[in-house]
C-alpha positions as CSV (number, residue, x, y, z in Angstrom):
1,M,0.2,-0.2,0.2
2,A,1.3,4.0,-1.0
3,A,1.7,6.3,1.7
4,S,-0.4,8.6,1.8
5,S,0.1,12.3,1.4
6,G,-2.4,13.7,4.3
7,S,-1.9,14.7,7.6
8,V,-3.7,14.0,11.2
9,Y,-4.4,16.0,13.3
10,D,-5.0,15.5,17.4
11,V,-8.1,17.6,19.3
12,I,-8.0,18.4,22.7
13,E,-10.2,20.7,25.4
14,V,-8.8,23.2,27.2
15,I,-10.8,25.6,29.4
16,G,-9.4,29.3,29.6
17,T,-10.5,32.2,32.6
18,S,-10.7,35.6,32.3
19,T,-11.8,38.2,34.8
20,E,-12.5,41.0,31.8
21,S,-14.7,38.6,28.9
22,W,-15.2,35.9,27.1
23,E,-13.1,36.5,23.6
24,K,-10.3,37.2,26.8
25,A,-11.0,33.8,28.3
26,A,-10.6,32.4,24.4
27,V,-7.2,33.7,23.9
28,V,-5.7,33.1,27.2
29,A,-6.9,28.8,26.0
30,V,-5.1,29.0,23.0
31,E,-1.3,31.5,24.3
32,T,-1.4,28.7,27.4
33,A,-1.5,25.7,24.9
34,A,0.8,27.3,22.6
35,K,3.6,27.3,24.7
36,T,3.7,23.5,25.0
37,L,2.0,22.4,21.6
38,R,3.4,22.9,18.2
39,D,1.3,23.5,14.7
40,L,-2.1,24.7,16.3
41,R,-4.4,24.5,13.0
42,I,-8.0,25.3,14.6
43,A,-9.6,26.6,18.4
44,E,-13.8,26.0,18.4
45,V,-15.5,27.6,20.8
46,V,-18.0,25.3,22.8
47,E,-19.0,26.5,25.5
48,M,-18.4,29.6,27.6
49,D,-19.9,29.9,31.4
50,L,-19.8,32.2,34.2
51,Q,-18.1,32.3,37.7
52,I,-20.8,33.6,39.7
53,D,-19.6,34.5,43.5
54,D,-22.4,36.1,45.6
55,G,-24.6,37.0,43.2
56,K,-22.2,38.8,40.7
57,V,-20.0,37.3,38.1
58,R,-16.1,37.3,38.7
59,A,-14.8,35.1,36.0
60,F,-15.8,34.5,32.3
61,R,-14.8,31.0,31.4
62,T,-14.2,29.4,27.6
63,K,-14.0,25.9,26.9
64,V,-11.7,26.0,23.4
65,K,-11.4,22.6,21.0
66,L,-8.1,23.1,19.8
67,S,-6.6,21.3,17.1
68,F,-2.6,20.7,16.0
69,K,-1.1,18.2,13.8
70,Y,-0.4,15.0,15.2
71,E,3.0,14.2,14.7
72,N,4.2,10.5,14.2
73,K,7.5,9.4,16.2
74,G,7.5,6.6,15.5
């Protein structure tokens, strides 16, 4: 069988938090993951929620799916 010229990507979920906005929380998630993952390709926001304390919004939380190129070391 001939070798394929396609690529394979892995997907993980991360959650970023911010006291400012959901957008900032997503940026925090992506930029933090980028410090240890290579070849990030796509970020998909899958969920947003709020942390509430004593009836006040304390933090915005954004769950993000990140895809990155899978490197076969074998």
